Z-matrix of the N, CA and C atoms (Angstrom, degrees):
N
C 1 1.439
C 2 1.535 1 107.80
N 3 1.314 2 117.28 1 136.54
C 4 1.435 3 118.64 2 -179.55
C 5 1.473 4 108.54 3 -79.35
N 6 1.374 5 122.13 4 170.22
C 7 1.378 6 122.78 5 -179.59
C 8 1.610 7 112.36 6 -113.31
N 9 1.238 8 112.79 7 68.05
C 10 1.417 9 117.38 8 173.09
C 11 1.471 10 117.00 9 -61.36
N 12 1.406 11 114.83 10 140.30
C 13 1.475 12 110.15 11 -177.33
C 14 1.470 13 123.06 12 -63.90
N 15 1.293 14 111.93 13 -20.49
C 16 1.570 15 117.15 14 169.96
C 17 1.450 16 115.08 15 -51.85
N 18 1.415 17 118.64 16 -32.93
C 19 1.301 18 124.17 17 -172.69
C 20 1.448 19 112.34 18 -68.81
N 21 1.262 20 124.85 19 -24.69
C 22 1.347 21 126.87 20 -176.29
C 23 1.558 22 108.53 21 -103.74
N 24 1.383 23 119.32 22 3.48
C 25 1.465 24 125.06 23 177.16
C 26 1.358 25 109.02 24 -85.20
N 27 1.445 26 114.20 25 145.91
C 28 1.554 27 113.79 26 -172.82
C 29 1.658 28 104.50 27 -79.03
N 30 1.290 29 108.69 28 144.50
C 31 1.528 30 114.68 29 178.15
C 32 1.550 31 107.83 30 -59.61
N 33 1.425 32 111.07 31 -33.36
C 34 1.445 33 110.92 32 -171.56
C 35 1.586 34 111.15 33 -70.05
N 36 1.308 35 119.04 34 -22.06
C 37 1.439 36 121.25 35 175.75
C 38 1.550 37 113.75 36 -73.09
N 39 1.283 38 119.32 37 -22.75
C 40 1.479 39 121.57 38 178.42
C 41 1.484 40 110.84 39 -99.88
N 42 1.374 41 121.91 40 -25.79
C 43 1.362 42 121.36 41 -179.29
C 44 1.582 43 117.45 42 -49.75
N 45 1.350 44 115.99 43 -43.10
C 46 1.518 45 116.68 44 -179.45
C 47 1.556 46 110.48 45 -60.20
N 48 1.333 47 114.12 46 -23.87
C 49 1.508 48 114.06 47 179.19
C 50 1.512 49 116.55 48 -77.59
N 51 1.334 50 111.96 49 -24.77
C 52 1.579 51 120.55 50 176.15
C 53 1.610 52 100.97 51 -74.17
N 54 1.305 53 116.46 52 -41.20
C 55 1.580 54 115.25 53 178.90
C 56 1.367 55 110.54 54 -58.84
N 57 1.459 56 116.13 55 -56.27
C 58 1.397 57 125.71 56 -178.80
C 59 1.537 58 111.88 57 -48.46
N 60 1.281 59 119.34 58 -44.60
C 61 1.421 60 121.74 59 -173.86
C 62 1.506 61 108.89 60 -69.49
N 63 1.316 62 116.96 61 -39.38
C 64 1.472 63 117.50 62 -179.78
C 65 1.470 64 114.04 63 -75.74
N 66 1.322 65 118.73 64 -35.80
C 67 1.498 66 121.61 65 173.82
C 68 1.408 67 115.04 66 -65.86
N 69 1.376 68 120.18 67 -36.08
C 70 1.400 69 125.47 68 172.44
C 71 1.540 70 114.09 69 -49.41
N 72 1.367 71 109.96 70 -36.80
C 73 1.512 72 118.26 71 176.47
C 74 1.390 73 120.39 72 -95.69
N 75 1.482 74 113.23 73 11.79
C 76 1.553 75 114.24 74 176.67
C 77 1.422 76 112.34 75 89.57
N 78 1.335 77 121.23 76 9.47
C 79 1.547 78 121.21 77 -179.15
C 80 1.576 79 101.96 78 -103.13
N 81 1.344 80 115.65 79 177.83
C 82 1.454 81 119.41 80 -169.85
C 83 1.567 82 108.89 81 -123.30
N 84 1.453 83 106.99 82 161.97
C 85 1.512 84 118.33 83 177.50
C 86 1.590 85 105.97 84 -60.37
N 87 1.311 86 115.15 85 -39.48
C 88 1.545 87 119.81 86 176.76
C 89 1.514 88 111.67 87 -53.26
N 90 1.356 89 117.25 88 -42.98
C 91 1.479 90 117.50 89 -179.11
C 92 1.523 91 109.42 90 -68.84
N 93 1.327 92 115.74 91 -41.63
C 94 1.380 93 117.26 92 -179.87
C 95 1.509 94 111.84 93 -61.00
N 96 1.306 95 117.80 94 -41.88
C 97 1.566 96 119.95 95 176.61
C 98 1.490 97 112.29 96 -65.87
N 99 1.285 98 114.89 97 -34.28
C 100 1.482 99 119.41 98 175.87
C 101 1.522 100 111.60 99 -60.85
N 102 1.321 101 118.15 100 -43.73
C 103 1.418 102 124.49 101 178.86
C 104 1.575 103 109.69 102 -68.44
N 105 1.312 104 120.77 103 -42.26
C 106 1.335 105 122.33 104 175.16
C 107 1.491 106 115.34 105 -62.40
N 108 1.316 107 118.44 106 -46.24
C 109 1.448 108 123.17 107 174.35
C 110 1.451 109 115.48 108 -64.79
N 111 1.354 110 122.47 109 -33.98
C 112 1.370 111 128.29 110 176.80
C 113 1.688 112 105.34 111 -63.84
N 114 1.339 113 114.35 112 -53.76
C 115 1.439 114 122.06 113 -175.18
C 116 1.479 115 112.33 114 -60.67
N 117 1.310 116 117.95 115 -40.51
C 118 1.547 117 122.01 116 -166.41
C 119 1.527 118 109.77 117 -106.19
N 120 1.288 119 122.10 118 -20.14
C 121 1.527 120 120.92 119 176.80
C 122 1.474 121 105.69 120 85.35
N 123 1.272 122 125.04 121 -1.29
C 124 1.444 123 123.14 122 179.38
C 125 1.454 124 109.42 123 -68.14
N 126 1.444 125 118.50 124 144.48
C 127 1.344 126 126.51 125 174.49
C 128 1.616 127 103.15 126 -77.48
N 129 1.341 128 121.82 127 161.56
C 130 1.416 129 119.49 128 177.63
C 131 1.421 130 110.50 129 -61.20
N 132 1.338 131 126.16 130 -31.12
C 133 1.538 132 127.35 131 -178.87
C 134 1.556 133 104.08 132 -70.27
N 135 1.362 134 117.64 133 -48.02
C 136 1.424 135 119.32 134 -177.07
C 137 1.504 136 112.72 135 -57.72
N 138 1.378 137 114.62 136 -46.12
C 139 1.416 138 124.50 137 172.67
C 140 1.532 139 116.25 138 -53.57
N 141 1.329 140 113.75 139 -49.39
C 142 1.436 141 118.68 140 179.16
C 143 1.554 142 107.66 141 -62.08
N 144 1.254 143 122.25 142 -39.88
C 145 1.392 144 128.25 143 176.53
C 146 1.560 145 115.02 144 -57.74
N 147 1.346 146 112.53 145 -46.61
C 148 1.411 147 117.74 146 176.81
C 149 1.523 148 112.82 147 -66.04
N 150 1.321 149 121.12 148 -31.50
C 151 1.374 150 122.88 149 175.22
C 152 1.501 151 108.64 150 -70.23
N 153 1.428 152 118.21 151 -44.24
C 154 1.424 153 117.25 152 -175.71
C 155 1.522 154 115.57 153 -71.95
N 156 1.401 155 115.09 154 -19.30
C 157 1.425 156 122.12 155 177.21
C 158 1.473 157 110.72 156 -85.78
N 159 1.302 158 121.12 157 -6.88
C 160 1.436 159 128.18 158 -176.68
C 161 1.635 160 104.29 159 57.20
N 162 1.312 161 115.54 160 49.67
C 163 1.449 162 120.66 161 173.88
C 164 1.449 163 114.55 162 -51.36
N 165 1.319 164 127.61 163 133.06
C 166 1.443 165 120.15 164 166.92
C 167 1.423 166 121.59 165 -74.75
N 168 1.245 167 122.94 166 170.72
C 169 1.540 168 122.04 167 -173.46
C 170 1.509 169 110.39 168 -66.31
N 171 1.309 170 120.52 169 -39.17
C 172 1.391 171 126.98 170 -178.97
C 173 1.579 172 110.24 171 -57.13
N 174 1.351 173 116.19 172 -45.97
C 175 1.406 174 125.94 173 176.61
C 176 1.443 175 113.38 174 -71.57
N 177 1.280 176 113.41 175 -45.30
C 178 1.495 177 117.38 176 -177.69
C 179 1.588 178 111.10 177 -61.58
N 180 1.244 179 113.42 178 -39.87
C 181 1.520 180 110.15 179 177.57
C 182 1.647 181 116.63 180 -84.29
N 183 1.437 182 108.10 181 -25.52
C 184 1.432 183 114.67 182 174.39
C 185 1.465 184 114.93 183 -65.08
N 186 1.271 185 120.66 184 -30.56
C 187 1.450 186 124.96 185 179.18
C 188 1.428 187 116.09 186 -94.53
N 189 1.367 188 119.95 187 -10.52
C 190 1.419 189 126.72 188 173.09
C 191 1.505 190 118.90 189 -64.09
N 192 1.335 191 116.09 190 149.47
C 193 1.446 192 124.53 191 174.68
C 194 1.454 193 107.46 192 -94.84
N 195 1.269 194 123.96 193 64.17
C 196 1.416 195 128.85 194 -165.46
C 197 1.529 196 110.16 195 -53.98
N 198 1.354 197 112.11 196 134.49
C 199 1.506 198 119.67 197 -177.69
C 200 1.513 199 108.58 198 -70.30
N 201 1.327 200 114.48 199 127.49
C 202 1.499 201 119.80 200 177.16
C 203 1.549 202 112.40 201 -58.36
N 204 1.377 203 119.94 202 -29.30
C 205 1.403 204 115.98 203 -179.77
C 206 1.505 205 117.03 204 -72.81
N 207 1.309 206 115.16 205 -1.12
C 208 1.409 207 118.91 206 179.91
C 209 1.634 208 112.87 207 -65.36
N 210 1.277 209 113.44 208 -15.01
C 211 1.459 210 119.55 209 179.05
C 212 1.545 211 109.32 210 -71.87
N 213 1.245 212 119.60 211 -14.74
C 214 1.460 213 127.70 212 -179.77
C 215 1.671 214 103.97 213 -85.95
N 216 1.282 215 125.08 214 -3.92
C 217 1.380 216 121.98 215 -178.33
C 218 1.630 217 103.96 216 -90.08
N 219 1.372 218 112.91 217 120.26
C 220 1.472 219 122.83 218 -176.31
C 221 1.545 220 104.60 219 -130.32
N 222 1.306 221 107.72 220 169.35
C 223 1.554 222 114.75 221 176.83
C 224 1.478 223 109.86 222 117.64
N 225 1.390 224 113.22 223 -179.75
C 226 1.406 225 123.94 224 -174.18
C 227 1.499 226 113.85 225 -97.91
N 228 1.273 227 117.81 226 136.79
C 229 1.483 228 123.66 227 166.70
C 230 1.504 229 108.25 228 -135.62
N 231 1.254 230 111.64 229 129.95
C 232 1.615 231 114.80 230 -176.17
C 233 1.467 232 114.19 231 54.67
N 234 1.374 233 118.75 232 34.83
C 235 1.311 234 122.78 233 -179.14
C 236 1.566 235 119.07 234 73.37
N 237 1.342 236 111.45 235 6.39
C 238 1.547 237 118.57 236 176.07
C 239 1.513 238 108.74 237 -116.47
N 240 1.334 239 109.36 238 141.48
C 241 1.504 240 117.63 239 175.92
C 242 1.557 241 110.09 240 -77.91
N 243 1.265 242 122.26 241 112.85
C 244 1.462 243 129.48 242 -168.49
C 245 1.598 244 104.65 243 -54.24
N 246 1.349 245 118.09 244 -42.34
C 247 1.452 246 119.91 245 -167.22
C 248 1.633 247 102.37 246 -75.72
N 249 1.140 248 125.88 247 -8.68
C 250 1.506 249 125.09 248 178.54
C 251 1.648 250 110.00 249 -103.92
N 252 1.217 251 125.48 250 -0.82
C 253 1.400 252 128.67 251 177.53
C 254 1.607 253 103.38 252 -68.63
N 255 1.417 254 106.65 253 124.10
C 256 1.505 255 115.21 254 -175.39
C 257 1.588 256 110.76 255 -77.01
N 258 1.363 257 112.38 256 -46.96
C 259 1.429 258 118.89 257 -178.10
C 260 1.516 259 108.10 258 -63.80
N 261 1.413 260 112.88 259 122.71
C 262 1.589 261 116.39 260 -174.69
C 263 1.480 262 108.83 261 -63.29
N 264 1.274 263 121.52 262 -40.01
C 265 1.509 264 128.42 263 -174.69
C 266 1.466 265 107.42 264 -62.12
N 267 1.261 266 109.84 265 -60.15
C 268 1.592 267 119.40 266 -175.92
C 269 1.573 268 105.96 267 -56.53
N 270 1.230 269 123.55 268 -44.26
C 271 1.389 270 130.02 269 176.39
C 272 1.673 271 108.84 270 -50.96
N 273 1.295 272 114.22 271 -52.92
C 274 1.509 273 117.62 272 177.71
C 275 1.610 274 106.52 273 -58.07
N 276 1.317 275 116.89 274 -50.80
C 277 1.508 276 112.78 275 -179.51
C 278 1.519 277 116.72 276 -58.28
N 279 1.346 278 114.06 277 -34.91
C 280 1.485 279 118.14 278 175.14
C 281 1.470 280 112.34 279 -69.16
N 282 1.356 281 124.14 280 -33.17
C 283 1.362 282 125.26 281 178.85
C 284 1.499 283 109.44 282 -59.23
N 285 1.308 284 117.87 283 -46.89
C 286 1.450 285 124.40 284 173.49
C 287 1.512 286 113.70 285 -55.65
N 288 1.339 287 114.51 286 -48.24
C 289 1.422 288 119.05 287 178.60
C 290 1.552 289 109.90 288 -59.12
N 291 1.350 290 115.78 289 -44.68
C 292 1.443 291 120.47 290 179.51
C 293 1.567 292 116.40 291 -57.38
N 294 1.396 293 106.03 292 -39.31
C 295 1.553 294 115.91 293 177.34
C 296 1.568 295 116.39 294 -68.60
N 297 1.309 296 106.81 295 -36.88
C 298 1.541 297 113.59 296 176.06
C 299 1.545 298 108.17 297 -71.19
N 300 1.409 299 120.96 298 -37.06
C 301 1.398 300 120.53 299 178.24
C 302 1.474 301 107.50 300 -64.30
N 303 1.256 302 119.86 301 -45.31
C 304 1.569 303 121.11 302 175.68
C 305 1.481 304 114.13 303 -50.59
N 306 1.417 305 111.15 304 -46.94
C 307 1.559 306 114.29 305 -176.64
C 308 1.463 307 104.42 306 -66.48
N 309 1.295 308 128.39 307 -39.16
C 310 1.463 309 128.37 308 -176.87
C 311 1.515 310 111.90 309 -67.16
N 312 1.437 311 113.42 310 -27.43
C 313 1.432 312 114.95 311 -176.99
C 314 1.533 313 106.29 312 -86.22
N 315 1.360 314 122.30 313 1.01
C 316 1.470 315 116.66 314 175.16
C 317 1.525 316 113.04 315 99.18
N 318 1.332 317 117.59 316 3.32
C 319 1.472 318 118.16 317 -178.43
C 320 1.374 319 112.57 318 -66.31
N 321 1.348 320 125.09 319 144.25
C 322 1.429 321 131.33 320 177.53
C 323 1.486 322 113.58 321 -63.97
N 324 1.412 323 113.86 322 135.78
C 325 1.537 324 115.72 323 -176.23
C 326 1.503 325 113.07 324 -49.60
N 327 1.418 326 115.03 325 -45.66
C 328 1.474 327 114.56 326 -176.81
C 329 1.455 328 117.80 327 -58.15
N 330 1.456 329 114.05 328 -29.30
C 331 1.464 330 115.88 329 174.21
C 332 1.518 331 109.66 330 -83.40
N 333 1.276 332 125.70 331 -30.10
C 334 1.507 333 124.24 332 173.79
C 335 1.517 334 110.27 333 -58.94
N 336 1.459 335 111.85 334 -42.13
C 337 1.464 336 114.66 335 -176.94
C 338 1.528 337 113.17 336 -88.38
N 339 1.318 338 114.45 337 11.00
C 340 1.533 339 117.04 338 170.53
C 341 1.540 340 108.68 339 59.88
N 342 1.360 341 116.53 340 35.34
C 343 1.488 342 115.53 341 174.63
C 344 1.494 343 112.26 342 -68.37
N 345 1.331 344 115.79 343 142.32
C 346 1.408 345 119.65 344 178.26
C 347 1.547 346 110.84 345 -63.72
N 348 1.317 347 120.78 346 154.00
C 349 1.363 348 131.16 347 -178.54
C 350 1.586 349 100.74 348 -79.61
N 351 1.365 350 116.97 349 135.35
C 352 1.506 351 116.00 350 176.10
C 353 1.494 352 114.59 351 -74.76
């Protein structure tokens, strides 16, 4: 695994940018949080603790109980197909980027969260 500088950056320092991107398009912080909790498996209390502790991305994803449905996340982020990213940690980061992009583009939460059709 490469040592990209984002890996040692605190998740809490980037989190406001996810919220700002969503809110600029009429979505909410609660929706951003719902996506993050779905992806990582953190409880709201665990997530709040990670933010308060300024946990870095490597630890944030390393301690997460990652949702197995995340492998259904496909598409392009920053010109790169997320499903083709070889570095496992970078792929996890880009999964979240892709979900936030989908939120900002107005996609319904049940589609973002890859909920099965009834």
